[in-house]
N, C-alpha and C positions, 0 to 999 in steps of 0.2 A: 341668791341674792349675791350680787357683786360689789366691792368695796375697791374704790380707786382714788389714790389721790396723785395731782399733778399741779405744776404751778403755771399760773397764767401772768405774764408781765404786758403790762400796757402803761401807756403815757404819762396817765395819772396815777395809776397805782403799780409800783417797781415789783410787789409780789403780791398775788392772792393765793392762797390754798384752796384747792378744789375737791370737793368730798363728793364722790357719787355714790347712790346707792339706788339701785333696779327691784323693785319688789312687782314682780308680773310684769305687765303691761306699762306700769309706770318708772319714772325715773325722779330719785330727790338729788337735788344736788344745793350742797349748801360749799359757800363761798366766804371765807375768811382771811379778814387782815390782819397778818402775823404782829403787826406793831401794835394796833388795839384791841387787837382779841374780838372786834365787831364781826357778826356774823349775819349774814342773808341766807335764806333757803327759797328754793322754786322747785314745783314740783309739775310735771308735765307728761307727755307720752314718751315710753322709752325711745321709739323711733325719731325722735327729736330731740337728740342728745344734744346738737350744738345750740339750738334756740333755748334750751332750758338753762343750761350753760351760761348763755350771754344775759337771759333774764336774773340768774342770781347774783352776776357779775354787776349787774345794773344794779339792782338794788343795794346791793353792798354800796356801790359809788354814790347812789343817794342817800341812804344811809350816813356815810362818814361826811359826806357834804353837809347834812341836816346838823350832826353834832359837833363840826370841825375838826372833824379827825382826820 
């Protein structure tokens, strides 16, 4: 099981903390907004790392938009 924390910078999200955990053939990615503490999680195949990361970030963007964060 691997654990990696990185930062993603985007125009609408100045900072997002990314946590990745691989369990066998699966990858779990959590995207966290450090300003609000809101978190979104996506799970997918480990060989589709970038798509799983983008899914988690997209879910976080939608969650923040819905809550006004």
